[in-house]
N, CA, C and O atoms as CSV, one atom per row, in Angstrom:
chain,resi,resn,atom,element,x,y,z
A,1,GLY,N,N,151.050,185.104,78.908
A,1,GLY,CA,C,150.751,183.725,79.157
A,1,GLY,C,C,149.482,183.262,78.485
A,1,GLY,O,O,149.337,182.069,78.218
A,2,ARG,N,N,148.550,184.165,78.201
A,2,ARG,CA,C,147.267,183.724,77.675
A,2,ARG,C,C,147.304,183.410,76.195
A,2,ARG,O,O,146.396,182.747,75.693
A,3,GLN,N,N,148.317,183.859,75.480
A,3,GLN,CA,C,148.365,183.658,74.041
A,3,GLN,C,C,149.137,182.415,73.624
A,3,GLN,O,O,148.915,181.886,72.535
A,4,LEU,N,N,150.025,181.951,74.461
A,4,LEU,CA,C,150.849,180.806,74.117
A,4,LEU,C,C,150.567,179.649,75.053
A,4,LEU,O,O,150.742,179.766,76.265
A,5,ASP,N,N,150.136,178.551,74.501
A,5,ASP,CA,C,149.879,177.367,75.302
A,5,ASP,C,C,151.170,176.930,75.986
A,5,ASP,O,O,152.188,176.721,75.326
A,6,GLY,N,N,151.126,176.796,77.280
A,6,GLY,CA,C,152.294,176.368,78.038
A,6,GLY,C,C,153.164,177.500,78.550
A,6,GLY,O,O,154.113,177.256,79.295
A,7,ALA,N,N,152.863,178.734,78.168
A,7,ALA,CA,C,153.634,179.878,78.676
A,7,ALA,C,C,153.240,180.149,80.123
A,7,ALA,O,O,152.158,179.760,80.562
A,8,LEU,N,N,154.110,180.806,80.848
A,8,LEU,CA,C,153.825,181.124,82.238
A,8,LEU,C,C,152.709,182.160,82.316
A,8,LEU,O,O,152.591,183.027,81.450
A,9,SER,N,N,151.899,182.061,83.353
A,9,SER,CA,C,150.776,182.982,83.534
A,9,SER,C,C,151.260,184.381,83.898
A,9,SER,O,O,152.389,184.570,84.351
A,10,SER,N,N,150.385,185.349,83.691
A,10,SER,CA,C,150.709,186.744,84.018
A,10,SER,C,C,151.059,186.906,85.487
A,10,SER,O,O,152.036,187.577,85.820
A,11,ILE,N,N,150.269,186.297,86.377
A,11,ILE,CA,C,150.496,186.450,87.821
A,11,ILE,C,C,151.824,185.819,88.234
A,11,ILE,O,O,152.492,186.310,89.144
A,12,ARG,N,N,152.198,184.746,87.574
A,12,ARG,CA,C,153.446,184.077,87.919
A,12,ARG,C,C,154.663,184.900,87.481
A,12,ARG,O,O,155.705,184.864,88.134
A,13,MET,N,N,154.532,185.630,86.394
A,13,MET,CA,C,155.628,186.454,85.892
A,13,MET,C,C,155.684,187.832,86.543
A,13,MET,O,O,156.708,188.511,86.471
A,14,LEU,N,N,154.589,188.245,87.177
A,14,LEU,CA,C,154.498,189.586,87.738
A,14,LEU,C,C,155.659,189.960,88.662
A,14,LEU,O,O,156.239,191.029,88.471
A,15,PRO,N,N,156.034,189.137,89.657
A,15,PRO,CA,C,157.136,189.544,90.545
A,15,PRO,C,C,158.447,189.806,89.799
A,15,PRO,O,O,159.182,190.731,90.145
A,16,SER,N,N,158.738,189.007,88.790
A,16,SER,CA,C,159.977,189.204,88.018
A,16,SER,C,C,159.929,190.497,87.224
A,16,SER,O,O,160.940,191.185,87.086
A,17,ILE,N,N,158.757,190.828,86.703
A,17,ILE,CA,C,158.605,192.066,85.936
A,17,ILE,C,C,158.749,193.267,86.861
A,17,ILE,O,O,159.441,194.230,86.530
A,18,VAL,N,N,158.102,193.211,88.013
A,18,VAL,CA,C,158.208,194.311,88.984
A,18,VAL,C,C,159.665,194.504,89.394
A,18,VAL,O,O,160.138,195.635,89.503
A,19,GLU,N,N,160.365,193.415,89.619
A,19,GLU,CA,C,161.782,193.501,90.000
A,19,GLU,C,C,162.620,194.103,88.874
A,19,GLU,O,O,163.484,194.943,89.125
A,20,ALA,N,N,162.370,193.680,87.639
A,20,ALA,CA,C,163.140,194.186,86.499
A,20,ALA,C,C,162.892,195.676,86.262
A,20,ALA,O,O,163.816,196.405,85.903
A,21,VAL,N,N,161.670,196.128,86.456
A,21,VAL,CA,C,161.318,197.537,86.254
A,21,VAL,C,C,161.956,198.410,87.337
A,21,VAL,O,O,162.353,199.547,87.080
A,22,ASP,N,N,162.046,197.866,88.539
A,22,ASP,CA,C,162.722,198.534,89.659
A,22,ASP,C,C,162.215,199.958,89.910
A,22,ASP,O,O,163.006,200.869,90.155
A,23,GLY,N,N,160.877,200.144,89.846
A,23,GLY,CA,C,160.283,201.431,90.167
A,23,GLY,C,C,160.395,202.495,89.086
A,23,GLY,O,O,159.989,203.636,89.305
A,24,LYS,N,N,160.935,202.147,87.928
A,24,LYS,CA,C,161.113,203.128,86.854
A,24,LYS,C,C,159.814,203.458,86.125
A,24,LYS,O,O,159.727,204.484,85.450
A,25,CYS,N,N,158.809,202.602,86.253
A,25,CYS,CA,C,157.501,202.863,85.656
A,25,CYS,C,C,156.448,202.039,86.397
A,25,CYS,O,O,156.776,201.142,87.173
A,26,GLU,N,N,155.213,202.351,86.151
A,26,GLU,CA,C,154.124,201.591,86.749
A,26,GLU,C,C,154.023,200.227,86.059
A,26,GLU,O,O,154.370,200.085,84.886
A,27,VAL,N,N,153.548,199.240,86.798
A,27,VAL,CA,C,153.316,197.908,86.242
A,27,VAL,C,C,151.840,197.582,86.416
A,27,VAL,O,O,151.364,197.403,87.538
A,28,TRP,N,N,151.123,197.507,85.310
A,28,TRP,CA,C,149.703,197.169,85.312
A,28,TRP,C,C,149.549,195.752,84.812
A,28,TRP,O,O,150.112,195.381,83.783
A,29,MET,N,N,148.782,194.957,85.544
A,29,MET,CA,C,148.598,193.556,85.168
A,29,MET,C,C,147.305,193.371,84.385
A,29,MET,O,O,146.253,193.895,84.749
A,30,ASP,N,N,147.413,192.620,83.312
A,30,ASP,CA,C,146.263,192.281,82.495
A,30,ASP,C,C,146.307,190.782,82.256
A,30,ASP,O,O,147.356,190.228,81.928
A,31,GLY,N,N,145.188,190.142,82.418
A,31,GLY,CA,C,145.123,188.698,82.184
A,31,GLY,C,C,144.923,187.940,83.475
A,31,GLY,O,O,145.760,187.997,84.376
A,32,GLY,N,N,143.821,187.236,83.562
A,32,GLY,CA,C,143.559,186.398,84.719
A,32,GLY,C,C,142.865,187.079,85.878
A,32,GLY,O,O,142.644,186.447,86.911
A,33,ILE,N,N,142.518,188.332,85.742
A,33,ILE,CA,C,141.841,189.044,86.826
A,33,ILE,C,C,140.341,188.799,86.684
A,33,ILE,O,O,139.698,189.350,85.790
A,34,ARG,N,N,139.790,187.972,87.567
A,34,ARG,CA,C,138.374,187.617,87.492
A,34,ARG,C,C,137.610,187.956,88.765
A,34,ARG,O,O,136.384,187.847,88.801
A,35,SER,N,N,138.335,188.372,89.824
A,35,SER,CA,C,137.677,188.621,91.110
A,35,SER,C,C,138.452,189.670,91.903
A,35,SER,O,O,139.563,190.056,91.540
A,36,GLY,N,N,137.840,190.115,92.985
A,36,GLY,CA,C,138.514,191.024,93.892
A,36,GLY,C,C,139.747,190.390,94.516
A,36,GLY,O,O,140.733,191.074,94.787
A,37,GLN,N,N,139.691,189.084,94.744
A,37,GLN,CA,C,140.862,188.386,95.282
A,37,GLN,C,C,142.028,188.451,94.305
A,37,GLN,O,O,143.178,188.615,94.713
A,38,ASP,N,N,141.732,188.322,93.019
A,38,ASP,CA,C,142.788,188.403,92.007
A,38,ASP,C,C,143.429,189.786,91.999
A,38,ASP,O,O,144.645,189.903,91.844
A,39,ILE,N,N,142.624,190.834,92.163
A,39,ILE,CA,C,143.145,192.194,92.225
A,39,ILE,C,C,144.098,192.327,93.410
A,39,ILE,O,O,145.189,192.880,93.277
A,40,LEU,N,N,143.683,191.818,94.568
A,40,LEU,CA,C,144.509,191.919,95.761
A,40,LEU,C,C,145.815,191.140,95.599
A,40,LEU,O,O,146.868,191.620,96.020
A,41,LYS,N,N,145.767,189.966,95.007
A,41,LYS,CA,C,146.987,189.188,94.771
A,41,LYS,C,C,147.960,189.959,93.890
A,41,LYS,O,O,149.157,190.011,94.172
A,42,ALA,N,N,147.440,190.558,92.820
A,42,ALA,CA,C,148.308,191.317,91.916
A,42,ALA,C,C,148.938,192.507,92.639
A,42,ALA,O,O,150.132,192.764,92.481
A,43,LYS,N,N,148.151,193.230,93.425
A,43,LYS,CA,C,148.689,194.353,94.197
A,43,LYS,C,C,149.750,193.863,95.185
A,43,LYS,O,O,150.792,194.499,95.343
A,44,ALA,N,N,149.489,192.745,95.841
A,44,ALA,CA,C,150.433,192.202,96.821
A,44,ALA,C,C,151.750,191.801,96.166
A,44,ALA,O,O,152.802,191.842,96.804
A,45,LEU,N,N,151.693,191.416,94.899
A,45,LEU,CA,C,152.904,191.016,94.184
A,45,LEU,C,C,153.568,192.182,93.453
A,45,LEU,O,O,154.522,191.984,92.700
A,46,GLY,N,N,153.058,193.408,93.676
A,46,GLY,CA,C,153.745,194.585,93.177
A,46,GLY,C,C,153.096,195.334,92.036
A,46,GLY,O,O,153.643,196.344,91.592
A,47,ALA,N,N,151.954,194.888,91.539
A,47,ALA,CA,C,151.292,195.603,90.446
A,47,ALA,C,C,150.777,196.954,90.931
A,47,ALA,O,O,150.306,197.084,92.061
A,48,THR,N,N,150.871,197.937,90.074
A,48,THR,CA,C,150.310,199.257,90.366
A,48,THR,C,C,148.792,199.177,90.313
A,48,THR,O,O,148.099,199.799,91.119
A,49,GLY,N,N,148.290,198.419,89.372
A,49,GLY,CA,C,146.854,198.241,89.178
A,49,GLY,C,C,146.599,197.057,88.270
A,49,GLY,O,O,147.529,196.380,87.834
A,50,THR,N,N,145.329,196.815,87.991
A,50,THR,CA,C,144.960,195.689,87.143
A,50,THR,C,C,143.919,196.113,86.111
A,50,THR,O,O,143.226,197.117,86.272
A,51,MET,N,N,143.833,195.329,85.065
A,51,MET,CA,C,142.784,195.480,84.064
A,51,MET,C,C,141.743,194.386,84.321
A,51,MET,O,O,142.075,193.314,84.826
A,52,ILE,N,N,140.508,194.658,83.977
A,52,ILE,CA,C,139.452,193.672,84.253
A,52,ILE,C,C,138.540,193.474,83.053
A,52,ILE,O,O,137.332,193.302,83.216
A,53,GLY,N,N,139.097,193.497,81.861
A,53,GLY,CA,C,138.323,193.448,80.630
A,53,GLY,C,C,137.242,192.388,80.557
A,53,GLY,O,O,136.088,192.715,80.277
A,54,ARG,N,N,137.568,191.160,80.793
A,54,ARG,CA,C,136.591,190.093,80.616
A,54,ARG,C,C,135.434,190.199,81.603
A,54,ARG,O,O,134.286,189.943,81.241
A,55,SER,N,N,135.724,190.569,82.830
A,55,SER,CA,C,134.668,190.656,83.843
A,55,SER,C,C,133.598,191.673,83.462
A,55,SER,O,O,132.404,191.391,83.571
A,56,TYR,N,N,134.016,192.842,83.021
A,56,TYR,CA,C,132.988,193.828,82.680
A,56,TYR,C,C,132.318,193.497,81.355
A,56,TYR,O,O,131.160,193.860,81.145
A,57,ILE,N,N,133.021,192.819,80.462
A,57,ILE,CA,C,132.399,192.405,79.197
A,57,ILE,C,C,131.298,191.383,79.457
A,57,ILE,O,O,130.255,191.418,78.802
A,58,TYR,N,N,131.517,190.478,80.401
A,58,TYR,CA,C,130.458,189.515,80.760
A,58,TYR,C,C,129.238,190.253,81.301
A,58,TYR,O,O,128.103,189.935,80.945
A,59,GLY,N,N,129.478,191.241,82.164
A,59,GLY,CA,C,128.378,192.040,82.690
A,59,GLY,C,C,127.639,192.775,81.587
A,59,GLY,O,O,126.409,192.831,81.582
A,60,LEU,N,N,128.389,193.336,80.656
A,60,LEU,CA,C,127.793,194.058,79.532
A,60,LEU,C,C,126.936,193.137,78.686
A,60,LEU,O,O,125.828,193.500,78.291
A,61,GLY,N,N,127.443,191.953,78.407
A,61,GLY,CA,C,126.698,190.993,77.595
A,61,GLY,C,C,125.439,190.494,78.278
A,61,GLY,O,O,124.433,190.221,77.623
A,62,ALA,N,N,125.497,190.378,79.584
A,62,ALA,CA,C,124.353,189.841,80.327
A,62,ALA,C,C,123.277,190.882,80.578
A,62,ALA,O,O,122.090,190.580,80.456
A,63,MET,N,N,123.668,192.104,80.927
A,63,MET,CA,C,122.680,193.095,81.367
A,63,MET,C,C,122.962,194.511,80.882
A,63,MET,O,O,122.399,195.464,81.421
A,64,GLY,N,N,123.810,194.670,79.892
A,64,GLY,CA,C,124.110,196.010,79.397
A,64,GLY,C,C,124.849,196.843,80.434
A,64,GLY,O,O,125.652,196.324,81.208
A,65,GLN,N,N,124.567,198.139,80.437
A,65,GLN,CA,C,125.247,199.061,81.352
A,65,GLN,C,C,125.049,198.656,82.806
A,65,GLN,O,O,125.978,198.748,83.609
A,66,ALA,N,N,123.845,198.207,83.148
A,66,ALA,CA,C,123.582,197.772,84.526
A,66,ALA,C,C,124.456,196.568,84.885
A,66,ALA,O,O,124.866,196.422,86.036
A,67,GLY,N,N,124.739,195.711,83.911
A,67,GLY,CA,C,125.600,194.550,84.142
A,67,GLY,C,C,127.036,194.943,84.399
A,67,GLY,O,O,127.715,194.337,85.228
A,68,VAL,N,N,127.504,195.968,83.684
A,68,VAL,CA,C,128.862,196.467,83.919
A,68,VAL,C,C,128.964,197.022,85.334
A,68,VAL,O,O,129.915,196.737,86.062
A,69,THR,N,N,127.970,197.816,85.710
A,69,THR,CA,C,127.949,198.381,87.064
A,69,THR,C,C,127.940,197.267,88.104
A,69,THR,O,O,128.674,197.334,89.089
A,70,LYS,N,N,127.122,196.251,87.895
A,70,LYS,CA,C,127.027,195.136,88.836
A,70,LYS,C,C,128.353,194.373,88.921
A,70,LYS,O,O,128.792,194.007,90.011
A,71,ALA,N,N,128.982,194.137,87.778
A,71,ALA,CA,C,130.264,193.422,87.771
A,71,ALA,C,C,131.309,194.191,88.578
A,71,ALA,O,O,132.058,193.596,89.352
A,72,LEU,N,N,131.359,195.512,88.400
A,72,LEU,CA,C,132.308,196.328,89.157
A,72,LEU,C,C,131.989,196.325,90.647
A,72,LEU,O,O,132.894,196.274,91.480
A,73,GLU,N,N,130.699,196.378,90.982
A,73,GLU,CA,C,130.295,196.333,92.395
A,73,GLU,C,C,130.682,195.011,93.042
A,73,GLU,O,O,131.145,194.990,94.182
A,74,VAL,N,N,130.495,193.906,92.321
A,74,VAL,CA,C,130.850,192.584,92.851
A,74,VAL,C,C,132.351,192.513,93.110
A,74,VAL,O,O,132.786,192.045,94.163
A,75,MET,N,N,133.134,192.978,92.150
A,75,MET,CA,C,134.589,192.924,92.323
A,75,MET,C,C,135.042,193.808,93.485
A,75,MET,O,O,135.940,193.433,94.239
A,76,GLN,N,N,134.425,194.974,93.627
A,76,GLN,CA,C,134.762,195.869,94.742
A,76,GLN,C,C,134.435,195.213,96.080
A,76,GLN,O,O,135.226,195.281,97.021
A,77,LYS,N,N,133.271,194.580,96.160
A,77,LYS,CA,C,132.860,193.899,97.395
A,77,LYS,C,C,133.817,192.751,97.721
A,77,LYS,O,O,134.209,192.574,98.874
A,78,GLU,N,N,134.188,191.976,96.706
A,78,GLU,CA,C,135.145,190.885,96.916
A,78,GLU,C,C,136.487,191.420,97.405
A,78,GLU,O,O,137.100,190.856,98.312
A,79,LEU,N,N,136.935,192.515,96.793
A,79,LEU,CA,C,138.197,193.120,97.202
A,79,LEU,C,C,138.128,193.616,98.639
A,79,LEU,O,O,139.036,193.361,99.430
A,80,ASP,N,N,137.063,194.320,98.978
A,80,ASP,CA,C,136.899,194.813,100.351
A,80,ASP,C,C,136.875,193.671,101.362
A,80,ASP,O,O,137.526,193.744,102.404
A,81,THR,N,N,136.126,192.621,101.054
A,81,THR,CA,C,136.017,191.471,101.960
A,81,THR,C,C,137.365,190.778,102.130
A,81,THR,O,O,137.763,190.445,103.246
A,82,THR,N,N,138.059,190.564,101.023
A,82,THR,CA,C,139.359,189.899,101.080
A,82,THR,C,C,140.368,190.723,101.868
A,82,THR,O,O,141.137,190.183,102.663
A,83,MET,N,N,140.359,192.040,101.642
A,83,MET,CA,C,141.268,192.900,102.406
A,83,MET,C,C,140.958,192.820,103.897
A,83,MET,O,O,141.872,192.733,104.717
A,84,ALA,N,N,139.683,192.849,104.250
A,84,ALA,CA,C,139.297,192.760,105.661
A,84,ALA,C,C,139.768,191.442,106.268
A,84,ALA,O,O,140.271,191.419,107.391
A,85,LEU,N,N,139.610,190.361,105.538
A,85,LEU,CA,C,140.041,189.050,106.034
A,85,LEU,C,C,141.557,188.978,106.196
A,85,LEU,O,O,142.065,188.179,106.982
A,86,CYS,N,N,142.273,189.813,105.450
A,86,CYS,CA,C,143.736,189.877,105.567
A,86,CYS,C,C,144.189,190.932,106.571
A,86,CYS,O,O,145.386,191.092,106.812
A,87,GLY,N,N,143.231,191.650,107.156
A,87,GLY,CA,C,143.563,192.652,108.158
A,87,GLY,C,C,144.013,193.985,107.601
A,87,GLY,O,O,144.744,194.720,108.266
A,88,HIS,N,N,143.583,194.311,106.377
A,88,HIS,CA,C,143.988,195.570,105.747
A,88,HIS,C,C,142.781,196.412,105.376
A,88,HIS,O,O,141.729,195.895,105.001
A,89,ARG,N,N,142.958,197.724,105.491
A,89,ARG,CA,C,141.911,198.670,105.090
A,89,ARG,C,C,142.335,199.493,103.885
A,89,ARG,O,O,141.488,200.044,103.182
A,90,ASP,N,N,143.629,199.581,103.641
A,90,ASP,CA,C,144.158,200.375,102.539
A,90,ASP,C,C,144.921,199.457,101.586
A,90,ASP,O,O,145.899,198.823,101.982
A,91,ILE,N,N,144.482,199.388,100.351
A,91,ILE,CA,C,145.114,198.487,99.387
A,91,ILE,C,C,146.583,198.831,99.159
A,91,ILE,O,O,147.369,197.961,98.786
A,92,ASN,N,N,146.954,200.065,99.375
A,92,ASN,CA,C,148.344,200.471,99.183
A,92,ASN,C,C,149.268,199.980,100.295
A,92,ASN,O,O,150.488,200.080,100.169
A,93,ASP,N,N,148.706,199.454,101.374
A,93,ASP,CA,C,149.507,198.884,102.458
A,93,ASP,C,C,149.727,197.385,102.303
A,93,ASP,O,O,150.443,196.779,103.100
A,94,VAL,N,N,149.129,196.791,101.299
A,94,VAL,CA,C,149.203,195.342,101.104
A,94,VAL,C,C,150.562,194.965,100.511
A,94,VAL,O,O,151.038,195.592,99.565
A,95,THR,N,N,151.170,193.936,101.084
A,95,THR,CA,C,152.435,193.407,100.562
A,95,THR,C,C,152.278,191.910,100.331
A,95,THR,O,O,151.244,191.323,100.650
A,96,ARG,N,N,153.292,191.320,99.786
A,96,ARG,CA,C,153.237,189.886,99.499
A,96,ARG,C,C,153.183,189.036,100.770
A,96,ARG,O,O,153.003,187.821,100.688
A,97,ASP,N,N,153.336,189.650,101.932
A,97,ASP,CA,C,153.235,188.928,103.199
A,97,ASP,C,C,151.849,188.323,103.421
A,97,ASP,O,O,151.702,187.409,104.232
A,98,ILE,N,N,150.829,188.818,102.711
A,98,ILE,CA,C,149.480,188.269,102.886
A,98,ILE,C,C,149.281,186.983,102.097
A,98,ILE,O,O,148.264,186.307,102.250
A,99,LEU,N,N,150.258,186.642,101.247
A,99,LEU,CA,C,150.123,185.481,100.372
A,99,LEU,C,C,150.973,184.312,100.856
A,99,LEU,O,O,152.033,184.497,101.455
A,100,TYR,N,N,150.498,183.141,100.591
A,100,TYR,CA,C,151.265,181.920,100.822
A,100,TYR,C,C,151.785,181.507,99.447
A,100,TYR,O,O,151.049,180.942,98.639
A,101,ILE,N,N,153.068,181.798,99.191
A,101,ILE,CA,C,153.645,181.615,97.863
A,101,ILE,C,C,154.594,180.419,97.880
A,101,ILE,O,O,155.510,180.371,98.701
A,102,PRO,N,N,154.383,179.451,96.981
A,102,PRO,CA,C,155.308,178.315,96.914
A,102,PRO,C,C,156.736,178.791,96.618
A,102,PRO,O,O,156.929,179.776,95.906
A,103,GLU,N,N,157.714,178.102,97.158
A,103,GLU,CA,C,159.108,178.498,96.985
A,103,GLU,C,C,159.510,178.614,95.524
A,103,GLU,O,O,160.312,179.482,95.179
A,104,ASP,N,N,158.984,177.780,94.674
A,104,ASP,CA,C,159.376,177.796,93.263
A,104,ASP,C,C,158.384,178.550,92.373
A,104,ASP,O,O,158.386,178.369,91.155
A,105,PHE,N,N,157.544,179.386,92.966
A,105,PHE,CA,C,156.494,180.097,92.224
A,105,PHE,C,C,157.074,180.887,91.055
A,105,PHE,O,O,156.566,180.816,89.936
A,106,GLU,N,N,158.133,181.637,91.319
A,106,GLU,CA,C,158.730,182.452,90.251
A,106,GLU,C,C,159.632,181.620,89.365
A,106,GLU,O,O,159.889,181.990,88.219
A,107,GLY,N,N,160.117,180.501,89.880
A,107,GLY,CA,C,160.911,179.564,89.084
A,107,GLY,C,C,162.234,180.121,88.595
A,107,GLY,O,O,162.519,181.314,88.707
A,108,HIS,N,N,162.998,179.253,88.072
A,108,HIS,CA,C,164.260,179.600,87.451
A,108,HIS,C,C,164.198,179.041,86.048
A,108,HIS,O,O,164.240,177.826,85.854
A,109,TRP,N,N,164.100,179.914,85.078
A,109,TRP,CA,C,163.864,179.484,83.707
A,109,TRP,C,C,165.041,179.864,82.822
A,109,TRP,O,O,165.615,180.946,82.947
A,110,ALA,N,N,165.377,178.975,81.951
A,110,ALA,CA,C,166.483,179.225,81.012
A,110,ALA,C,C,165.973,179.987,79.811
A,110,ALA,O,O,166.745,180.297,78.903
């Protein structure tokens, strides 16, 4: 979604990809992950894990190695807080039940 103007976002396509893969391989999401909340949303929609390239690059540019460490700590804290607010302690127990998803989120596309 990030390369083509008007294409569907990675998070919006994630459930369809997870369904198509049907457990035959891991599904890692890349694109749009900027916070711990984004990580939790991706996990809830079936991602095995996420990539966080831009977040750590911003930390690197701002403060070098210490900035990368800080960026990772911030994302971890956000993830922990969001999980607690959703009533979960283990990220592997999270399902899409924690999300309020519009009925047409995945859409029907020709």
